[in-house]
Residue frames as a rotation matrix with the C-alpha (Angstrom) as fourth column:
UNK 1
0.564 0.802 0.198 116.15
0.810 -0.489 -0.324 94.25
-0.163 0.343 -0.925 126.82
UNK 2
-0.651 -0.753 -0.094 117.56
0.690 -0.638 0.342 97.31
-0.317 0.157 0.935 125.04
UNK 3
0.527 0.825 -0.205 116.04
0.679 -0.554 -0.483 100.71
-0.511 0.116 -0.852 124.35
UNK 4
-0.682 -0.667 0.301 116.81
0.722 -0.547 0.425 103.48
-0.119 0.507 0.854 121.86
UNK 5
0.450 0.804 -0.389 115.31
0.665 -0.592 -0.455 106.94
-0.596 -0.054 -0.801 121.42
UNK 6
-0.693 -0.637 0.338 115.74
0.708 -0.513 0.485 109.71
-0.135 0.575 0.807 118.87
UNK 7
0.363 0.748 -0.555 114.27
0.477 -0.661 -0.579 113.14
-0.800 -0.054 -0.597 118.23
UNK 8
-0.492 -0.445 0.748 114.31
0.865 -0.151 0.479 114.91
-0.100 0.883 0.459 114.86
UNK 9
-0.466 0.264 -0.845 113.69
-0.018 -0.957 -0.289 118.56
-0.885 -0.119 0.451 114.05
UNK 10
0.365 0.707 0.606 110.93
0.640 0.283 -0.714 118.85
-0.676 0.649 -0.349 111.41
UNK 11
0.789 -0.112 -0.604 112.55
-0.385 -0.856 -0.345 121.95
-0.478 0.504 -0.719 109.87
UNK 12
-0.282 -0.958 0.044 115.75
-0.639 0.222 0.737 119.95
-0.716 0.180 -0.675 109.23
UNK 13
-0.426 0.195 0.884 113.84
0.475 0.879 0.035 117.18
-0.770 0.434 -0.467 107.44
UNK 14
0.680 0.733 -0.018 111.81
0.412 -0.402 -0.818 119.73
-0.607 0.548 -0.575 105.47
UNK 15
0.411 -0.630 -0.658 115.00
-0.700 -0.681 0.214 121.47
-0.583 0.373 -0.722 104.30
UNK 16
-0.617 -0.673 0.408 116.52
-0.298 0.680 0.670 118.15
-0.729 0.292 -0.620 103.19
UNK 17
-0.114 0.681 0.723 113.32
0.680 0.585 -0.443 117.12
-0.725 0.441 -0.530 101.43
UNK 18
0.809 0.432 -0.397 112.93
0.076 -0.748 -0.659 120.51
-0.582 0.503 -0.638 99.69
UNK 19
0.167 -0.856 -0.489 116.59
-0.785 -0.416 0.459 120.51
-0.596 0.308 -0.742 98.62
UNK 20
-0.775 -0.631 -0.005 117.00
-0.543 0.663 0.515 116.88
-0.322 0.402 -0.857 97.51
UNK 21
0.035 0.913 -0.405 113.41
-0.990 0.088 0.113 115.69
0.139 0.397 0.907 97.03
UNK 22
0.889 0.448 -0.090 112.90
-0.443 0.893 0.077 112.01
0.115 -0.028 0.993 96.33
UNK 23
0.201 -0.896 -0.397 116.70
-0.092 0.386 -0.918 111.39
0.975 0.221 -0.005 96.26
UNK 24
-0.535 -0.319 0.782 116.79
-0.768 -0.201 -0.608 112.14
0.351 -0.926 -0.138 100.00
UNK 25
0.374 0.773 0.513 113.86
-0.893 0.449 -0.024 109.80
-0.249 -0.449 0.858 100.60
UNK 26
0.840 -0.045 -0.541 115.43
-0.260 0.840 -0.475 107.02
0.476 0.540 0.694 98.54
UNK 27
-0.203 -0.979 0.017 118.61
-0.413 0.069 -0.908 107.25
0.888 -0.191 -0.418 100.57
UNK 28
-0.815 -0.168 0.555 116.94
-0.571 0.071 -0.818 106.61
0.098 -0.983 -0.154 103.94
UNK 29
-0.082 0.884 0.460 113.59
-0.656 0.300 -0.692 104.94
-0.750 -0.359 0.556 103.18
UNK 30
-0.746 -0.027 0.665 112.41
0.366 0.818 0.444 101.92
-0.556 0.575 -0.600 101.24
UNK 31
-0.885 0.448 0.129 109.94
-0.041 -0.350 0.936 102.32
0.464 0.823 0.329 98.38
UNK 32
-0.084 0.895 -0.437 107.10
0.724 0.357 0.591 101.12
0.685 -0.267 -0.678 100.62
UNK 33
-0.176 -0.044 -0.983 108.02
0.874 -0.466 -0.135 103.64
-0.452 -0.884 0.120 103.33
UNK 34
-0.962 -0.199 -0.186 108.18
0.086 -0.870 0.485 106.43
-0.258 0.450 0.855 100.75
UNK 35
-0.590 0.803 0.086 104.73
0.234 0.069 0.970 105.51
0.772 0.593 -0.228 99.43
UNK 36
0.077 0.610 -0.788 103.29
0.969 0.142 0.204 105.60
0.236 -0.779 -0.580 102.97
UNK 37
-0.452 -0.350 -0.821 104.87
0.639 -0.769 -0.024 108.99
-0.623 -0.535 0.571 103.75
UNK 38
-1.000 -0.005 -0.007 103.71
-0.002 -0.682 0.732 110.61
-0.009 0.732 0.682 100.51
UNK 39
-0.353 0.933 -0.064 100.11
0.481 0.240 0.843 109.55
0.802 0.267 -0.534 101.19
UNK 40
-0.189 0.240 -0.952 100.03
0.971 -0.099 -0.218 111.26
-0.146 -0.966 -0.214 104.59
UNK 41
0.766 0.509 0.391 98.55
0.550 -0.835 0.009 114.73
0.332 0.208 -0.920 105.07
UNK 42
0.809 -0.586 0.051 101.67
-0.511 -0.658 0.553 115.73
-0.291 -0.473 -0.831 107.04
UNK 43
0.855 -0.457 -0.247 104.36
0.091 0.600 -0.795 114.36
0.511 0.657 0.554 104.72
UNK 44
0.006 -0.929 0.369 107.34
-0.438 -0.334 -0.835 115.94
0.899 -0.157 -0.409 106.50
UNK 45
0.064 0.079 0.995 106.19
-0.995 0.087 0.057 114.74
-0.082 -0.993 0.085 109.94
UNK 46
0.933 0.310 0.183 105.76
-0.288 0.948 -0.136 111.22
-0.216 0.074 0.974 108.57
UNK 47
0.558 -0.813 -0.167 109.25
0.066 0.244 -0.968 111.23
0.827 0.529 0.190 107.04
UNK 48
-0.163 -0.643 0.749 110.72
-0.720 -0.441 -0.535 112.63
0.674 -0.626 -0.391 110.27
UNK 49
0.466 0.422 0.778 108.93
-0.853 0.448 0.268 110.02
-0.235 -0.788 0.568 112.36
UNK 50
0.990 -0.128 -0.051 110.33
0.101 0.928 -0.360 107.17
0.094 0.351 0.932 110.30
UNK 51
0.251 -0.944 0.212 113.78
-0.136 -0.251 -0.958 108.78
0.958 0.212 -0.191 110.32
UNK 52
-0.085 -0.228 0.970 113.66
-0.953 -0.267 -0.146 109.02
0.292 -0.936 -0.194 114.13
UNK 53
0.779 0.446 0.441 112.35
-0.562 0.808 0.175 105.46
-0.279 -0.384 0.880 114.42
UNK 54
0.791 -0.554 -0.259 115.22
0.186 0.621 -0.761 104.09
0.583 0.554 0.595 112.34
UNK 55
-0.121 -0.844 0.522 117.72
-0.447 -0.424 -0.788 105.99
0.886 -0.329 -0.326 114.49
UNK 56
0.182 0.262 0.948 116.05
-0.982 0.087 0.165 104.66
-0.039 -0.961 0.273 117.66
UNK 57
0.979 0.203 -0.030 116.19
-0.205 0.974 -0.100 101.07
0.009 0.104 0.995 116.36
UNK 58
0.443 -0.876 -0.191 119.92
0.209 0.308 -0.928 101.20
0.872 0.371 0.319 115.57
UNK 59
-0.208 -0.464 0.861 120.59
-0.764 -0.473 -0.439 102.74
0.611 -0.749 -0.256 118.98
UNK 60
0.539 0.478 0.694 118.69
-0.805 0.536 0.256 99.89
-0.249 -0.696 0.673 120.64
UNK 61
0.929 -0.260 -0.263 120.67
0.089 0.847 -0.524 97.41
0.359 0.463 0.810 118.54
UNK 62
0.708 -0.688 -0.160 123.83
0.063 -0.164 0.984 99.04
-0.703 -0.707 -0.073 119.85
UNK 63
0.060 -0.691 0.721 125.45
0.895 0.357 0.267 99.16
-0.441 0.629 0.640 116.41
UNK 64
-0.043 0.049 -0.998 124.39
-0.323 -0.946 -0.032 102.48
-0.945 0.321 0.057 114.99
UNK 65
0.927 0.274 -0.255 124.62
-0.312 0.188 -0.931 102.48
-0.208 0.943 0.260 111.21
UNK 66
-0.134 -0.971 -0.197 127.64
-0.990 0.142 -0.026 100.17
0.054 0.191 -0.980 111.11
UNK 67
-0.696 -0.232 0.680 128.44
-0.385 0.920 -0.079 96.46
-0.606 -0.317 -0.729 111.17
UNK 68
-0.935 0.277 0.222 126.29
0.343 0.545 0.765 95.96
0.091 0.791 -0.605 108.08
UNK 69
-0.035 0.946 -0.323 123.27
0.863 -0.134 -0.487 97.85
-0.504 -0.296 -0.812 109.42
UNK 70
-0.966 -0.220 0.133 122.05
0.257 -0.813 0.522 100.55
-0.006 0.538 0.843 107.07
UNK 71
-0.687 0.714 -0.135 118.94
-0.642 -0.683 -0.348 102.66
-0.341 -0.152 0.928 106.48
UNK 72
0.086 0.761 -0.643 117.28
-0.946 0.265 0.187 99.97
0.312 0.593 0.742 104.39
UNK 73
-0.882 -0.394 -0.260 118.09
-0.271 0.873 -0.406 96.98
0.387 -0.287 -0.876 106.63
UNK 74
-0.605 0.753 -0.257 114.55
0.747 0.425 -0.511 97.31
-0.276 -0.501 -0.820 107.99
UNK 75
-0.548 0.536 0.642 111.32
0.229 -0.642 0.731 99.19
0.804 0.548 0.230 107.35
UNK 76
-0.869 0.449 -0.207 109.01
0.075 -0.294 -0.953 101.19
-0.489 -0.844 0.222 109.56
UNK 77
-0.731 0.681 0.038 105.50
0.128 0.082 0.988 100.32
0.670 0.727 -0.147 108.41
UNK 78
-0.596 0.625 0.505 102.00
-0.795 -0.371 -0.480 100.53
-0.112 -0.687 0.718 109.87
UNK 79
-0.899 0.368 0.238 99.62
0.349 0.929 -0.121 97.72
-0.266 -0.026 -0.964 110.74
UNK 80
-0.434 0.806 0.403 95.92
0.687 0.006 0.727 97.77
0.584 0.592 -0.556 109.83
UNK 81
0.534 0.620 -0.574 95.19
0.845 -0.397 0.357 99.97
-0.006 -0.676 -0.736 112.85
UNK 82
0.785 -0.277 0.555 97.90
-0.007 -0.899 -0.438 102.48
0.620 0.340 -0.708 111.96
UNK 83
0.854 -0.485 0.190 100.30
-0.216 0.001 0.976 101.32
-0.474 -0.874 -0.104 114.67
UNK 84
0.410 -0.766 -0.494 103.96
-0.856 -0.136 -0.499 101.46
0.315 0.628 -0.711 113.55
UNK 85
0.818 -0.263 0.512 106.03
-0.047 0.856 0.516 98.29
-0.574 -0.446 0.687 113.45
UNK 86
-0.034 -0.924 -0.380 109.49
-0.865 -0.164 0.475 97.23
-0.501 0.345 -0.794 112.31
UNK 87
0.960 0.207 0.187 109.90
-0.080 0.846 -0.528 94.78
-0.268 0.492 0.829 109.45
UNK 88
0.048 -0.998 0.044 113.50
-0.321 0.026 0.947 93.51
-0.946 -0.060 -0.319 109.25
UNK 89
0.849 0.154 -0.506 114.71
-0.526 0.134 -0.840 93.12
-0.062 0.979 0.194 105.66
UNK 90
0.003 -0.893 -0.449 118.05
-0.413 0.408 -0.814 91.69
0.911 0.189 -0.368 106.70
UNK 91
0.846 0.533 0.020 117.10
-0.244 0.352 0.904 89.34
0.475 -0.769 0.427 109.54
UNK 92
0.382 -0.774 -0.505 120.72
0.722 0.591 -0.359 88.28
0.577 -0.228 0.785 110.16
UNK 93
-0.451 -0.578 0.680 121.41
0.091 -0.788 -0.609 91.73
0.888 -0.213 0.408 111.61
UNK 94
0.106 0.592 0.799 118.85
-0.841 -0.376 0.390 91.30
0.531 -0.713 0.458 114.37
UNK 95
-0.758 -0.443 0.479 119.38
-0.645 0.616 -0.452 88.96
-0.095 -0.652 -0.752 117.33
UNK 96
-0.641 0.499 -0.584 117.55
0.033 0.777 0.628 85.65
0.767 0.383 -0.514 116.98
UNK 97
-0.237 0.672 -0.701 114.27
0.886 0.445 0.128 85.62
0.398 -0.591 -0.701 118.87
UNK 98
-0.827 -0.062 -0.559 114.19
0.367 -0.813 -0.453 89.34
-0.426 -0.580 0.695 119.59
UNK 99
0.231 0.885 0.405 111.06
0.971 -0.237 -0.035 91.43
0.065 0.401 -0.914 119.17
UNK 100
-0.874 -0.482 0.071 111.17
0.484 -0.875 0.024 95.10
0.050 0.055 0.997 118.26
UNK 101
0.279 0.944 -0.178 108.51
0.953 -0.296 -0.072 97.52
-0.121 -0.150 -0.981 119.48
UNK 102
-0.803 -0.539 0.254 108.42
0.568 -0.821 0.055 101.16
0.178 0.189 0.966 118.44
UNK 103
0.341 0.846 -0.410 106.45
0.842 -0.469 -0.268 104.26
-0.419 -0.254 -0.872 119.24
UNK 104
-0.667 -0.494 0.558 106.46
0.710 -0.649 0.273 107.45
0.227 0.579 0.783 117.16
UNK 105
0.412 0.775 -0.480 105.03
0.811 -0.552 -0.195 110.89
-0.416 -0.309 -0.855 118.00
UNK 106
-0.611 -0.603 0.513 105.34
0.752 -0.644 0.140 114.36
0.246 0.471 0.847 116.54
UNK 107
0.262 0.640 -0.722 104.20
0.622 -0.684 -0.382 117.92
-0.738 -0.349 -0.577 117.08
UNK 108
0.982 0.186 -0.017 104.68
0.112 -0.658 -0.745 121.10
-0.150 0.730 -0.667 115.03
UNK 109
0.603 -0.796 -0.060 108.42
-0.793 -0.606 0.070 121.17
-0.092 0.005 -0.996 115.71
UNK 110
-0.502 -0.864 0.040 109.80
-0.865 0.502 0.012 117.67
-0.031 -0.029 -0.999 116.10
UNK 111
0.598 0.547 -0.586 109.27
-0.505 0.825 0.254 113.94
0.622 0.144 0.770 115.78
UNK 112
-0.278 -0.645 0.712 110.36
-0.955 0.263 -0.135 111.47
-0.100 -0.717 -0.690 118.44
UNK 113
0.512 0.392 -0.764 110.60
-0.484 0.867 0.120 107.71
0.709 0.309 0.634 118.39
UNK 114
-0.045 -0.463 0.885 111.40
-0.932 0.339 0.130 105.03
-0.360 -0.819 -0.446 120.94
UNK 115
0.257 0.062 -0.965 112.46
-0.568 0.817 -0.099 101.47
0.782 0.573 0.245 120.13
UNK 116
0.177 -0.146 0.973 112.46
-0.895 0.388 0.221 98.55
-0.410 -0.910 -0.062 122.53
UNK 117
-0.055 -0.273 -0.961 114.28
-0.607 0.773 -0.185 95.32
0.793 0.573 -0.208 121.68
UNK 118
0.360 0.244 0.900 113.20
-0.887 0.389 0.249 92.45
-0.289 -0.888 0.357 123.87
UNK 119
0.943 0.008 0.332 114.86
0.021 0.996 -0.085 89.07
-0.332 0.087 0.939 124.03
UNK 120
0.597 -0.802 0.009 118.41
-0.134 -0.110 -0.985 90.29
0.791 0.587 -0.173 123.38
């Protein structure tokens, strides 16, 4: 079992989004993730939450963004109840038989995410 955690300052994400717009989003999020974020009432918090979740996942993997793992190797989506989940897009990068659980939270200042890889 491995765990990763990350916290992101909302002001930092807002500055990047205001400066680079959709180009920033396209660099770190998939089209489906972008669509989800842009539909939320708190767009910046949603972007920051997914950003933090991706960082937490790569920390739990132990690779960081290296060894073929990149921002779009997996997606952070929501199930029918709104609960976030990880959908690997490059399954070879994730250990066989592992499950990935994530939790995301945010307040007015920051977003935080935790990832738990089980079966590694």
